[in-house]
OpenMM code with the backbone's topology and positions (N, CA, C; nanometers):
from openmm import Vec3, app, unit

residues = "UNK UNK UNK UNK UNK UNK UNK UNK UNK UNK UNK UNK UNK UNK UNK UNK UNK UNK UNK UNK UNK UNK UNK UNK UNK UNK UNK UNK UNK UNK UNK UNK UNK UNK UNK UNK UNK UNK UNK UNK UNK UNK UNK UNK UNK UNK UNK UNK UNK UNK UNK UNK UNK UNK UNK UNK UNK UNK UNK UNK UNK UNK UNK UNK UNK UNK UNK UNK".split()
positions = [
    Vec3(0.0838, -0.1174, 0.0000),
    Vec3(0.0000, 0.0000, 0.0000),
    Vec3(0.0889, 0.1245, 0.0000),
    Vec3(0.0511, 0.2220, -0.0798),
    Vec3(0.1272, 0.3460, -0.0910),
    Vec3(0.1137, 0.4291, 0.0354),
    Vec3(0.2226, 0.4893, 0.0778),
    Vec3(0.2181, 0.5801, 0.1912),
    Vec3(0.1707, 0.7165, 0.1431),
    Vec3(0.0806, 0.7773, 0.2186),
    Vec3(0.0283, 0.9081, 0.1839),
    Vec3(0.1111, 1.0153, 0.2531),
    Vec3(0.1131, 1.1364, 0.1963),
    Vec3(0.1824, 1.2458, 0.2639),
    Vec3(0.1201, 1.2699, 0.4018),
    Vec3(0.1975, 1.3259, 0.4932),
    Vec3(0.1485, 1.3505, 0.6281),
    Vec3(0.0199, 1.4331, 0.6248),
    Vec3(-0.0787, 1.3885, 0.7005),
    Vec3(-0.2058, 1.4593, 0.7080),
    Vec3(-0.3027, 1.4263, 0.5966),
    Vec3(-0.2661, 1.3390, 0.5054),
    Vec3(-0.3528, 1.3000, 0.3929),
    Vec3(-0.3969, 1.1561, 0.4135),
    Vec3(-0.5256, 1.1289, 0.3915),
    Vec3(-0.5817, 0.9964, 0.4154),
    Vec3(-0.6754, 0.9581, 0.3023),
    Vec3(-0.6995, 0.8291, 0.2891),
    Vec3(-0.7980, 0.7795, 0.1929),
    Vec3(-0.8621, 0.6542, 0.2516),
    Vec3(-0.9928, 0.6448, 0.2391),
    Vec3(-1.0671, 0.5281, 0.2838),
    Vec3(-1.1660, 0.4903, 0.1745),
    Vec3(-1.2161, 0.3694, 0.1819),
    Vec3(-1.3246, 0.3291, 0.0923),
    Vec3(-1.4478, 0.3022, 0.1768),
    Vec3(-1.5645, 0.3248, 0.1174),
    Vec3(-1.6919, 0.2950, 0.1820),
    Vec3(-1.7794, 0.2244, 0.0804),
    Vec3(-1.8759, 0.1494, 0.1298),
    Vec3(-1.9720, 0.0818, 0.0432),
    Vec3(-2.1079, 0.1472, 0.0632),
    Vec3(-2.1731, 0.1821, -0.0457),
    Vec3(-2.3050, 0.2423, -0.0392),
    Vec3(-2.4083, 0.1312, -0.0365),
    Vec3(-2.4970, 0.1361, 0.0643),
    Vec3(-2.6019, 0.0359, 0.0783),
    Vec3(-2.7197, 0.0642, -0.0132),
    Vec3(-2.8187, -0.0229, -0.0093),
    Vec3(-2.9358, -0.0111, -0.0959),
    Vec3(-3.0143, 0.1173, -0.0712),
    Vec3(-3.0083, 0.1712, 0.0506),
    Vec3(-3.0784, 0.2951, 0.0832),
    Vec3(-2.9937, 0.4194, 0.0538),
    Vec3(-2.8778, 0.4004, -0.0072),
    Vec3(-2.7907, 0.5131, -0.0388),
    Vec3(-2.7062, 0.5593, 0.0778),
    Vec3(-2.7008, 0.4805, 0.1839),
    Vec3(-2.6249, 0.5171, 0.3026),
    Vec3(-2.4869, 0.4526, 0.3003),
    Vec3(-2.3933, 0.5178, 0.3688),
    Vec3(-2.2622, 0.4572, 0.3879),
    Vec3(-2.2137, 0.4883, 0.5287),
    Vec3(-2.1225, 0.4074, 0.5780),
    Vec3(-2.0665, 0.4249, 0.7108),
    Vec3(-1.9297, 0.4908, 0.6971),
    Vec3(-1.9092, 0.5983, 0.7712),
    Vec3(-1.7781, 0.6619, 0.7734),
    Vec3(-1.6865, 0.5728, 0.8564),
    Vec3(-1.5720, 0.5331, 0.8019),
    Vec3(-1.4831, 0.4418, 0.8741),
    Vec3(-1.4466, 0.4949, 1.0132),
    Vec3(-1.4325, 0.4028, 1.1081),
    Vec3(-1.4034, 0.4372, 1.2470),
    Vec3(-1.2801, 0.5262, 1.2585),
    Vec3(-1.1745, 0.4929, 1.1871),
    Vec3(-1.0519, 0.5727, 1.1940),
    Vec3(-1.0792, 0.7170, 1.1515),
    Vec3(-1.1598, 0.7358, 1.0491),
    Vec3(-1.1932, 0.8709, 1.0027),
    Vec3(-1.2790, 0.9434, 1.1057),
    Vec3(-1.3770, 0.8734, 1.1642),
    Vec3(-1.4618, 0.9355, 1.2668),
    Vec3(-1.3782, 0.9804, 1.3860),
    Vec3(-1.2866, 0.8963, 1.4294),
    Vec3(-1.2012, 0.9306, 1.5426),
    Vec3(-1.1077, 1.0470, 1.5079),
    Vec3(-1.0478, 1.0423, 1.3912),
    Vec3(-0.9528, 1.1447, 1.3492),
    Vec3(-1.0187, 1.2817, 1.3413),
    Vec3(-1.1428, 1.2862, 1.2921),
    Vec3(-1.2108, 1.4139, 1.2725),
    Vec3(-1.3147, 1.4441, 1.3797),
    Vec3(-1.3212, 1.3621, 1.4834),
    Vec3(-1.4108, 1.3898, 1.5948),
    Vec3(-1.5578, 1.3837, 1.5584),
    Vec3(-1.5947, 1.2942, 1.4684),
    Vec3(-1.7346, 1.2803, 1.4265),
    Vec3(-1.8050, 1.1859, 1.5226),
    Vec3(-1.9129, 1.2353, 1.5811),
    Vec3(-1.9883, 1.1597, 1.6810),
    Vec3(-2.1306, 1.1353, 1.6324),
    Vec3(-2.1985, 1.0326, 1.6860),
    Vec3(-2.3390, 1.0100, 1.6500),
    Vec3(-2.4212, 1.1358, 1.6754),
    Vec3(-2.5071, 1.1689, 1.5817),
    Vec3(-2.5916, 1.2873, 1.5935),
    Vec3(-2.5313, 1.4129, 1.5335),
    Vec3(-2.4018, 1.4093, 1.4973),
    Vec3(-2.3393, 1.5252, 1.4335),
    Vec3(-2.4040, 1.5509, 1.2975),
    Vec3(-2.4052, 1.6761, 1.2579),
    Vec3(-2.4502, 1.7139, 1.1245),
    Vec3(-2.3268, 1.7393, 1.0390),
    Vec3(-2.3232, 1.6785, 0.9218),
    Vec3(-2.2106, 1.6959, 0.8306),
    Vec3(-2.2569, 1.7704, 0.7065),
    Vec3(-2.1682, 1.8468, 0.6490),
    Vec3(-2.1942, 1.9203, 0.5267),
    Vec3(-2.1406, 1.8380, 0.4106),
    Vec3(-2.2246, 1.8089, 0.3150),
    Vec3(-2.1858, 1.7302, 0.1975),
    Vec3(-2.1878, 1.8231, 0.0774),
    Vec3(-2.0735, 1.8416, 0.0134),
    Vec3(-2.0618, 1.9281, -0.1031),
    Vec3(-2.0412, 1.8440, -0.2274),
    Vec3(-2.0979, 1.8856, -0.3383),
    Vec3(-2.0821, 1.8097, -0.4616),
    Vec3(-2.0510, 1.8985, -0.5801),
    Vec3(-1.9685, 1.8486, -0.6676),
    Vec3(-1.9331, 1.9150, -0.7922),
    Vec3(-1.9312, 1.8064, -0.8984),
    Vec3(-2.0092, 1.8239, -1.0049),
    Vec3(-2.0208, 1.7181, -1.1049),
    Vec3(-1.8885, 1.6838, -1.1721),
    Vec3(-1.7917, 1.7748, -1.1682),
    Vec3(-1.6614, 1.7469, -1.2286),
    Vec3(-1.5571, 1.7023, -1.1262),
    Vec3(-1.5648, 1.7541, -1.0030),
    Vec3(-1.4625, 1.7246, -0.9029),
    Vec3(-1.5042, 1.6175, -0.8035),
    Vec3(-1.6339, 1.5905, -0.7892),
    Vec3(-1.6787, 1.4860, -0.6984),
    Vec3(-1.7426, 1.5395, -0.5718),
    Vec3(-1.7445, 1.4552, -0.4695),
    Vec3(-1.8097, 1.4849, -0.3427),
    Vec3(-1.7041, 1.5112, -0.2361),
    Vec3(-1.7332, 1.6063, -0.1478),
    Vec3(-1.6440, 1.6375, -0.0360),
    Vec3(-1.7270, 1.6499, 0.0902),
    Vec3(-1.6714, 1.6034, 0.2002),
    Vec3(-1.7317, 1.6213, 0.3317),
    Vec3(-1.6291, 1.6989, 0.4133),
    Vec3(-1.6421, 1.8319, 0.4158),
    Vec3(-1.5426, 1.9119, 0.4872),
    Vec3(-1.5542, 1.8956, 0.6381),
    Vec3(-1.4494, 1.9322, 0.7125),
    Vec3(-1.4547, 1.9219, 0.8578),
    Vec3(-1.5613, 2.0140, 0.9167),
    Vec3(-1.6039, 1.9819, 1.0392),
    Vec3(-1.7102, 2.0584, 1.1047),
    Vec3(-1.6787, 2.2071, 1.1106),
    Vec3(-1.5549, 2.2444, 1.1279),
    Vec3(-1.5184, 2.3857, 1.1357),
    Vec3(-1.5569, 2.4592, 1.0076),
    Vec3(-1.5483, 2.3928, 0.8948),
    Vec3(-1.5855, 2.4558, 0.7678),
    Vec3(-1.7346, 2.4856, 0.7649),
    Vec3(-1.8157, 2.4001, 0.8262),
    Vec3(-1.9596, 2.4220, 0.8330),
    Vec3(-1.9888, 2.5485, 0.9137),
    Vec3(-1.9215, 2.5640, 1.0263),
    Vec3(-1.9405, 2.6825, 1.1102),
    Vec3(-1.8959, 2.8085, 1.0360),
    Vec3(-1.7829, 2.8016, 0.9667),
    Vec3(-1.7325, 2.9159, 0.8912),
    Vec3(-1.8296, 2.9548, 0.7801),
    Vec3(-1.8834, 2.8568, 0.7092),
    Vec3(-1.9791, 2.8820, 0.6028),
    Vec3(-2.1065, 2.9446, 0.6585),
    Vec3(-2.1539, 2.8924, 0.7701),
    Vec3(-2.2743, 2.9477, 0.8333),
    Vec3(-2.2538, 3.0938, 0.8720),
    Vec3(-2.1381, 3.1256, 0.9295),
    Vec3(-2.1096, 3.2644, 0.9676),
    Vec3(-2.1037, 3.3531, 0.8436),
    Vec3(-2.0443, 3.3023, 0.7360),
    Vec3(-2.0328, 3.3814, 0.6139),
    Vec3(-2.1704, 3.4098, 0.5519),
    Vec3(-2.2588, 3.3122, 0.5594),
    Vec3(-2.3914, 3.3274, 0.4994),
    Vec3(-2.4859, 3.4050, 0.5898),
    Vec3(-2.4868, 3.3714, 0.7193),
    Vec3(-2.5865, 3.4261, 0.8108),
    Vec3(-2.5323, 3.5336, 0.9051),
    Vec3(-2.4027, 3.5562, 0.9068),
    Vec3(-2.3446, 3.6548, 0.9968),
    Vec3(-2.3187, 3.5972, 1.1355),
    Vec3(-2.2612, 3.6767, 1.2204),
    Vec3(-2.2235, 3.6322, 1.3554),
    Vec3(-2.3338, 3.6461, 1.4582),
    Vec3(-2.4484, 3.6991, 1.4203),
    Vec3(-2.5560, 3.7266, 1.5161),
    Vec3(-2.5974, 3.6067, 1.5927),
] * unit.nanometer
topology = app.Topology()
chain = topology.addChain("A")
for resn in residues:
    res = topology.addResidue(resn, chain)
    for name in ("N", "CA", "C"):
        topology.addAtom(name, app.Element.getBySymbol(name[0]), res)
């Protein structure tokens, strides 16, 4: 298996019949994802799908809705 640069990771997931997938345990632990968390799913038809870290969700919310 190829070694990835520091801080870079790759995992595979299987999509079930309902369109769901499980985020691998190592990824959940690394990024602090807990049951009940809300994740932001971004898509680009040319670049693919991204699930940014929770901090990006907060930053986006502040940019759209302000700090109020």
